[in-house]
C-alpha positions as CSV (number, residue, x, y, z in Angstrom):
1,M,28.4,24.7,-0.8
2,K,27.8,27.8,-2.8
3,N,24.2,29.0,-2.1
4,I,22.1,29.3,1.0
5,V,18.5,30.4,0.8
6,I,16.7,31.6,3.9
7,V,12.9,31.5,3.5
8,G,11.3,34.0,5.8
9,G,12.5,37.2,7.3
10,G,11.7,38.7,10.7
11,T,14.2,38.6,13.6
12,A,14.9,34.8,13.1
13,G,15.5,35.1,9.3
14,W,17.8,38.2,9.5
15,M,19.7,37.0,12.6
16,S,20.4,33.8,10.7
17,A,21.5,35.7,7.7
18,L,23.9,37.8,9.8
19,V,25.5,34.9,11.5
20,M,26.0,32.9,8.3
21,A,27.2,36.0,6.4
22,R,29.8,36.6,9.1
23,E,31.0,33.0,8.8
24,W,30.9,32.3,5.1
25,I,30.1,35.2,2.8
26,Q,33.8,36.0,2.4
27,Q,34.4,32.4,1.3
28,G,32.2,33.0,-1.7
29,V,28.9,31.7,-0.3
30,S,25.8,33.4,-1.6
31,I,23.2,34.0,1.1
32,R,19.7,35.1,0.0
33,V,16.7,35.9,2.2
34,I,13.3,35.4,0.6
35,E,10.9,37.5,2.7
36,S,7.2,37.5,1.9
37,P,5.6,40.9,1.8
38,D,2.2,39.3,2.5
39,I,3.1,37.7,5.9
40,G,3.4,39.8,9.0
41,I,5.8,39.4,11.9
42,I,4.3,37.9,15.0
43,G,6.7,39.5,17.4
44,V,5.1,38.1,20.6
45,G,8.3,38.6,22.7
46,E,10.0,42.0,23.1
47,G,12.6,40.9,25.6
48,S,15.8,39.0,25.6
49,T,18.4,37.3,27.8
50,P,22.0,38.6,28.1
51,A,22.8,36.4,25.0
52,L,21.6,39.2,22.8
53,K,24.4,41.5,24.0
54,L,27.0,38.8,23.0
55,F,25.4,38.6,19.6
56,F,25.8,42.4,19.0
57,D,29.3,42.4,20.5
58,R,30.5,39.7,18.1
59,L,29.1,41.7,15.2
60,H,30.8,44.9,16.6
61,I,27.4,46.7,16.7
62,A,27.3,49.3,19.4
63,E,24.3,49.8,21.7
64,S,24.4,53.5,20.8
65,E,23.6,52.4,17.2
66,W,21.0,49.7,17.5
67,M,19.1,50.5,20.7
68,P,17.8,54.0,19.7
69,A,16.8,52.5,16.3
70,C,14.7,49.8,18.0
71,N,13.3,51.9,20.9
72,A,15.3,49.5,23.2
73,T,15.8,49.7,26.9
74,Y,17.9,47.7,29.4
75,K,16.7,44.6,31.2
76,C,18.1,43.6,34.6
77,G,15.8,40.6,35.0
78,I,12.1,39.7,35.5
79,R,9.8,40.4,38.4
80,F,7.1,37.8,39.1
81,D,4.0,39.2,40.8
82,G,1.2,37.2,42.2
83,W,2.5,33.8,41.4
84,S,2.7,32.9,45.1
85,T,0.2,33.3,47.8
86,H,2.6,32.7,50.7
87,A,3.0,35.7,53.0
88,G,6.2,37.6,52.3
89,F,6.7,35.8,49.0
90,E,4.0,37.4,46.8
91,S,6.6,38.9,44.5
92,Y,10.2,38.0,43.6
93,F,12.8,39.1,41.1
94,H,14.8,36.7,38.8
95,P,18.1,38.5,38.2
96,F,20.7,38.3,35.6
97,S,24.1,37.7,37.0
98,A,26.8,40.3,37.9
99,A,30.4,40.2,39.1
100,L,29.2,41.6,42.4
101,D,27.2,38.4,42.9
102,R,30.5,36.8,43.9
103,Q,30.1,38.7,47.2
104,T,26.5,38.1,47.9
105,L,25.6,34.8,46.1
106,P,27.3,32.6,48.7
107,M,25.2,34.4,51.4
108,F,22.0,33.8,49.5
109,M,22.6,30.2,48.8
110,H,23.7,29.5,52.4
111,N,20.6,31.2,53.8
112,A,18.3,29.4,51.3
113,Q,19.8,26.0,52.3
114,M,19.5,26.8,56.0
115,R,15.9,28.1,55.6
116,L,15.1,24.9,53.7
117,R,16.3,22.9,56.7
118,G,14.0,24.9,59.0
119,A,16.3,27.7,60.3
120,D,14.6,31.1,60.7
121,V,16.9,33.1,58.3
122,Y,16.1,35.5,55.5
123,A,16.0,33.7,52.1
124,Q,13.9,35.8,49.7
125,P,16.2,36.4,46.7
126,D,15.6,40.1,46.0
127,R,17.8,41.6,48.7
128,F,20.9,39.5,47.6
129,F,21.4,40.7,44.0
130,I,22.6,44.0,42.5
131,A,20.4,43.5,39.5
132,A,17.3,43.5,41.7
133,R,18.5,46.7,43.4
134,L,19.0,48.4,40.1
135,A,15.6,47.4,38.8
136,Q,13.9,48.6,41.9
137,Q,15.4,52.1,41.4
138,C,15.0,52.1,37.6
139,L,18.7,52.3,37.1
140,A,20.6,51.2,33.9
141,P,22.8,48.1,34.5
142,V,25.8,49.7,32.8
143,A,28.8,50.1,35.2
144,P,31.0,53.2,34.7
145,E,34.7,52.9,34.1
146,H,35.6,53.8,37.7
147,F,33.4,50.9,38.9
148,P,34.7,47.9,36.9
149,F,32.1,45.3,38.0
150,D,30.1,44.1,35.0
151,V,26.4,43.4,35.3
152,H,25.0,40.9,32.7
153,Y,21.8,42.3,31.2
154,G,19.3,41.8,28.5
155,Y,17.2,44.2,26.5
156,H,13.6,45.2,25.8
157,F,13.0,46.2,22.2
158,D,10.4,46.6,19.4
159,S,10.7,43.3,17.6
160,T,9.5,44.7,14.2
161,L,12.2,47.5,14.4
162,L,14.8,45.0,15.4
163,G,14.1,42.8,12.3
164,Q,14.4,45.9,10.1
165,F,17.7,46.9,11.8
166,L,19.1,43.4,11.3
167,R,18.1,43.4,7.7
168,K,19.9,46.6,7.0
169,K,23.1,45.2,8.6
170,A,22.8,41.9,6.7
171,L,22.4,43.7,3.4
172,A,25.5,45.8,4.1
173,L,27.4,42.5,4.5
174,G,26.3,41.4,1.0
175,V,23.2,39.3,1.8
176,I,20.7,39.3,-1.1
177,H,17.1,40.3,-0.2
178,E,14.2,39.0,-2.3
179,S,10.7,40.3,-1.5
180,A,8.5,37.5,-2.7
181,H,6.1,34.8,-1.6
182,V,7.1,31.1,-1.8
183,V,4.2,29.1,-3.3
184,A,5.9,25.7,-3.8
185,V,8.9,23.6,-2.8
186,Q,10.6,21.0,-5.0
187,Q,12.6,18.1,-3.7
188,R,15.4,15.9,-5.1
189,E,15.1,12.1,-5.3
190,N,17.0,11.7,-2.1
191,G,14.6,13.9,-0.2
192,D,16.7,17.1,-0.1
193,I,15.1,20.4,-1.0
194,A,16.1,21.4,-4.5
195,S,14.4,24.7,-5.0
196,V,11.5,26.9,-4.1
197,Q,9.1,28.5,-6.5
198,L,8.0,32.1,-6.1
199,A,4.6,33.6,-6.8
200,D,6.0,35.2,-10.0
201,E,6.9,31.6,-11.1
202,R,10.6,32.0,-10.7
203,I,12.5,29.0,-9.4
204,I,15.3,29.7,-6.8
205,A,17.7,26.7,-6.3
206,A,20.2,26.4,-3.5
207,D,22.6,23.9,-1.8
208,F,21.1,24.6,1.7
209,F,17.9,26.1,3.0
210,V,16.9,27.7,6.2
211,D,13.2,27.6,7.3
212,C,12.2,30.8,9.0
213,T,8.5,30.6,7.9
214,G,7.1,30.8,11.4
215,F,4.6,28.3,12.9
216,S,3.7,27.1,9.3
217,S,7.2,25.6,9.0
218,L,6.8,25.4,5.2
219,L,10.1,23.6,4.5
220,L,10.9,21.5,7.6
221,Q,7.5,20.3,8.8
222,Q,5.3,20.6,5.7
223,T,7.8,19.5,3.0
224,L,10.2,17.3,4.8
225,Q,7.6,16.0,7.2
226,V,9.7,16.3,10.3
227,P,7.5,15.5,13.4
228,F,6.5,18.1,15.9
229,I,6.9,17.2,19.6
230,S,4.2,19.1,21.5
231,Y,4.7,20.5,25.0
232,A,1.0,21.0,25.5
233,N,0.7,18.3,28.3
234,N,2.8,20.4,30.7
235,L,2.6,23.9,29.3
236,L,-1.1,24.8,29.1
237,N,-0.9,28.3,27.6
238,N,-1.6,28.4,23.8
239,A,-2.8,31.9,23.1
240,A,-2.1,35.5,23.8
241,V,-3.5,39.0,23.4
242,A,-1.2,42.0,23.2
243,M,-1.7,45.8,23.3
244,P,0.4,48.9,24.0
245,S,0.0,51.5,26.7
246,V,1.6,54.9,27.6
247,I,4.8,54.9,29.5
248,G,5.5,57.5,32.1
249,E,8.6,59.6,32.9
250,K,10.4,56.7,34.7
251,I,11.5,53.8,32.5
252,P,11.8,50.5,34.4
253,S,14.8,48.2,33.8
254,Q,12.8,45.0,34.3
255,T,10.1,42.9,32.7
256,L,7.0,42.5,34.8
257,A,5.2,39.1,34.7
258,T,1.9,39.2,36.7
259,A,-0.1,36.1,37.3
260,M,-3.7,36.3,36.0
261,S,-6.7,34.1,36.3
262,C,-5.8,31.9,33.3
263,G,-2.2,32.7,32.6
264,W,0.1,35.7,33.1
265,A,0.5,39.2,31.8
266,W,3.7,40.8,30.6
267,Q,4.7,44.5,30.8
268,I,7.8,45.4,28.8
269,P,9.1,49.0,28.9
270,L,10.3,50.6,25.6
271,T,11.5,54.2,25.2
272,N,8.1,55.2,23.6
273,R,5.6,52.9,25.2
274,Y,4.8,49.8,27.3
275,G,4.4,46.5,25.4
276,N,1.7,44.5,27.3
277,G,0.2,41.1,26.7
278,Y,-1.7,38.3,28.4
279,V,-0.5,34.7,27.7
280,Y,-3.3,32.3,28.6
281,S,-4.9,28.9,27.9
282,A,-7.8,29.0,25.5
283,D,-9.0,25.8,27.2
284,F,-9.9,27.9,30.2
285,C,-10.5,31.4,28.8
286,S,-12.0,32.8,25.6
287,A,-10.2,35.4,23.6
288,D,-12.8,38.0,24.6
289,Q,-12.5,37.2,28.2
290,A,-8.7,37.4,28.0
291,E,-8.9,40.8,26.3
292,T,-11.3,42.1,28.9
293,E,-9.1,40.9,31.8
294,L,-6.0,42.4,30.2
295,R,-7.7,45.8,29.6
296,A,-9.0,45.8,33.3
297,H,-5.5,44.9,34.5
298,L,-4.1,47.9,32.7
299,G,-6.9,50.3,33.6
300,L,-7.8,50.5,29.9
301,L,-11.2,48.8,30.0
302,D,-13.0,51.6,28.0
303,A,-10.0,52.9,26.2
304,D,-9.9,52.9,22.4
305,V,-6.6,50.9,22.1
306,P,-6.4,48.2,19.5
307,V,-5.3,44.7,20.5
308,R,-3.7,41.7,18.6
309,H,-4.9,38.2,19.3
310,L,-2.3,35.4,18.7
311,K,-2.3,31.6,18.8
312,M,0.8,29.8,20.0
313,K,2.0,26.3,19.0
314,I,4.1,25.2,22.0
315,G,6.8,22.5,21.5
316,R,9.7,21.7,19.2
317,V,10.5,19.7,16.1
318,E,12.1,16.3,16.4
319,Q,15.0,17.4,14.2
320,H,15.9,21.0,13.7
321,W,18.3,20.1,10.9
322,A,17.0,17.5,8.4
323,H,18.4,16.8,5.0
324,N,19.7,20.1,3.7
325,C,17.4,22.3,5.7
326,L,17.7,24.0,9.1
327,A,14.6,25.4,10.9
328,V,15.1,28.5,13.0
329,G,12.7,30.5,15.2
330,L,9.0,29.6,15.3
331,A,9.5,27.1,12.5
332,Q,11.6,24.9,14.9
333,G,9.5,25.4,18.0
334,F,8.3,27.9,20.6
335,I,8.2,27.9,24.4
336,E,5.9,30.5,25.9
337,P,7.7,33.8,26.5
338,L,7.8,33.7,30.3
339,E,11.6,33.9,30.5
340,A,12.1,35.6,27.1
341,T,14.0,32.7,25.6
342,A,12.8,32.9,22.0
343,L,15.8,34.9,20.6
344,F,18.2,32.9,22.9
345,L,17.1,29.7,21.2
346,V,17.4,31.3,17.7
347,Q,20.9,32.5,18.5
348,Q,21.9,29.1,19.9
349,T,20.5,27.2,17.0
350,V,22.2,29.3,14.3
351,A,25.6,29.7,16.1
352,I,25.9,26.0,16.9
353,F,24.8,25.0,13.4
354,A,27.5,27.2,11.9
355,E,30.1,25.5,14.1
356,Y,28.8,22.0,13.4
357,F,28.3,22.5,9.6
358,A,31.7,23.9,9.1
359,R,33.4,21.3,11.3
360,G,31.6,18.5,9.3
361,E,32.9,20.0,6.1
362,F,29.4,21.2,5.0
363,T,28.0,17.7,5.1
364,N,25.4,16.1,7.4
365,Q,28.1,14.3,9.3
366,L,27.3,16.0,12.6
367,Q,23.6,16.4,12.1
368,A,22.5,13.9,14.8
369,E,24.8,15.4,17.4
370,F,23.6,18.9,16.6
371,N,19.9,17.9,16.8
372,Q,20.4,16.3,20.2
373,R,22.1,19.4,21.5
374,I,19.4,21.8,20.4
375,N,16.7,19.4,21.6
376,N,18.4,19.5,25.0
377,H,18.3,23.3,25.0
378,F,14.6,23.3,24.2
379,D,13.8,20.7,26.8
380,G,16.0,22.4,29.4
381,V,14.2,25.7,28.9
382,R,10.8,24.0,29.0
383,D,11.6,22.4,32.4
384,Y,12.5,25.7,33.9
385,I,9.3,27.3,32.6
386,V,7.3,24.4,33.9
387,T,8.8,24.9,37.3
388,H,7.1,28.3,37.6
389,Y,3.7,26.5,37.5
390,K,4.7,23.6,39.7
391,T,5.9,25.9,42.4
392,S,3.0,28.3,42.3
393,S,0.7,28.2,45.3
394,R,-2.3,29.7,43.4
395,R,-5.5,27.6,43.6
396,D,-8.1,30.2,42.9
397,T,-9.2,29.2,39.4
398,D,-9.6,25.9,37.4
399,Y,-6.5,27.0,35.4
400,W,-4.2,27.2,38.4
401,R,-5.6,24.0,39.9
402,A,-5.0,22.2,36.6
403,N,-1.4,23.4,36.4
404,T,-0.7,22.2,39.9
405,A,-2.4,18.8,39.4
406,N,-0.9,18.2,36.0
407,Q,2.0,15.7,36.3
408,Q,2.0,14.5,32.7
409,D,5.3,14.4,31.0
410,V,7.2,16.2,33.9
411,S,10.7,15.1,33.0
412,P,12.4,12.6,35.3
413,V,15.3,15.1,35.8
414,M,12.8,17.6,37.1
415,L,11.2,15.1,39.5
416,E,14.6,14.4,40.9
417,L,15.4,18.0,41.4
418,Y,12.0,18.7,43.1
419,R,12.6,15.8,45.4
420,S,16.1,17.0,46.2
421,W,14.8,20.4,47.2
422,Y,12.0,19.1,49.4
423,A,14.5,16.7,51.0
424,G,16.7,19.6,51.9
425,K,19.7,18.4,49.9
426,D,22.5,20.6,48.5
427,L,20.7,21.9,45.4
428,A,23.8,23.3,43.7
429,A,25.4,19.8,43.9
430,E,22.2,18.3,42.5
431,I,22.1,20.8,39.6
432,D,25.7,19.8,38.8
433,R,24.9,16.1,39.0
434,L,21.8,16.4,36.8
435,Q,23.7,18.8,34.4
436,L,21.0,21.4,34.5
437,G,23.5,24.3,34.7
438,H,23.9,24.2,30.9
439,Y,20.4,25.8,30.6
440,Y,19.8,27.7,33.9
441,P,22.5,28.1,36.6
442,A,22.1,27.3,40.3
443,P,21.2,30.9,41.3
444,S,18.2,30.8,39.0
445,W,16.9,27.6,40.6
446,Y,17.5,28.9,44.1
447,S,15.7,32.1,43.1
448,I,12.5,30.4,41.8
449,F,12.2,27.9,44.8
450,T,12.8,30.5,47.5
451,G,11.1,33.3,45.6
452,M,7.9,31.3,45.3
453,G,8.1,30.5,49.0
454,I,8.9,26.8,48.8
455,V,10.6,26.9,52.2
456,P,9.4,26.3,55.7
457,K,7.4,29.2,57.2
458,G,5.8,30.3,60.4
459,E,5.6,27.5,63.0
460,Q,7.7,25.3,60.8
461,L,10.7,27.4,61.6
462,R,13.1,27.1,64.6
463,R,15.6,29.6,65.9
464,A,18.7,29.6,63.8
465,T,22.1,28.7,65.3
466,A,25.0,31.2,65.1
467,E,26.5,29.1,62.3
468,E,23.2,29.1,60.4
469,A,22.6,32.9,60.9
470,C,26.2,33.8,60.1
471,F,25.3,36.5,57.5
472,D,23.8,39.9,58.3
473,I,21.1,40.8,55.8
474,A,21.4,44.5,56.8
475,A,25.0,44.5,55.8
476,V,24.1,43.0,52.5
477,D,21.5,45.8,52.0
478,E,24.1,48.5,52.8
479,F,26.7,46.9,50.4
480,L,24.3,46.8,47.5
481,R,23.0,50.3,48.3
482,R,26.5,51.7,48.1
483,C,27.2,49.8,44.9
484,S,24.0,51.1,43.2
485,L,25.2,54.7,43.7
486,N,27.6,54.0,40.8
487,F,24.8,53.5,38.3
488,N,22.8,56.0,36.3
489,D,19.0,56.6,35.9
490,H,17.8,54.4,33.1
491,R,16.0,57.1,31.1
492,A,19.0,59.5,31.4
493,Q,21.3,56.8,30.1
494,L,19.1,56.3,27.0
495,M,18.5,60.0,26.4
496,R,22.2,60.6,25.9
497,W,22.1,58.7,22.7
498,Q,18.9,60.2,21.5
499,L,20.3,63.8,22.0
500,S,23.6,63.0,20.4
501,G,21.8,61.4,17.5
């Protein structure tokens, strides 16, 4: 292997280039990115999981360098508002993990299990996690040296600026950039891609190709005819409308996901603005209706603020690596951005591919194993996203009633997990048995079930025994309060870099 051509730029294209350059460019492999100047970047998601921190750490790129360049902020987790109608459970926080959770997580899981069995104990997740406490106070999740307890965190960022930053870093490593539009693809007799033709009639040949052409999937789906597996039966949302709004003096350290009449709205804080959007189902709501509802939700009904309307193709390809082509990003699939998993799936795909391709001596030897592994990642994320809708108690619109009634293609693994929860079984043990922890760990599953209020309530509860009520929630509150005193204001943390720059 001497030449790799990546067709398409954006975050997926340049992230792929950086990973491959780090692995192979010193071995004499040429890596070229062909980025069309005519095709814009969709950039629906502006949030990440903690995996993005690992990506930058491995490239030795400091937060003080990339975050100011991308208007980035910290993300402790996601708050879900209005998904549940159960009293006391109208809002909950899905946290990223922290070392301090070793102290409080056993308490939360014990209380959740006891509440599930009918004991009157506190089990709403927010009061058990330091990440929720930090987000509540707009604190940055960066622990000082004198408080050596790491908090895992993600980021919010301007996706267009992030793509530009990654491009600069990739070019510095020796990646070749070609600003051109691909108009045709040529194949070899065995079906492999031989070359691509540019608008200026030049032919670019390579040994391996990476498809980062977005939903069009020019190489993998259009040329190689790899089938697309739709998730439309169990994820109804297929469109979005996005718009910015002014951010105040306080910068939150959480994503806000608010249930709407036909979907949900995101609010993502950047240093210079909020990124807002409404992910909805076009089968239940027109684009104009969605825009009006979003504007009303933001208090911008009459404001002269432009919006972007987007269509989403929800699902994944059957094979992410076919012949001599790997699809990354929207070209390989997309799951609605409810848990900000788009970049996580890009990172997983490229990093695992680099491992498998090298281990297979740059042949297709491990292709089937790789494809199964990535398919499992997509399906695992899909199942967790679906659970948000299956556990929601909203019934106020046709959209929410359809989500609740829709049982098509709910995976057998999920049906087993749901039955286990309702039967009061040890959920952590069931997650291990069903091997679901590879995609979302036990605390995430406990958080969504208890956060949505899928526990006995009111007259269903009985007085807890001393063994069941062995943890003092007030003591947990005080412990997390004292821990939070070691963290700084979010805006102040970010301003240090801006001032020093």
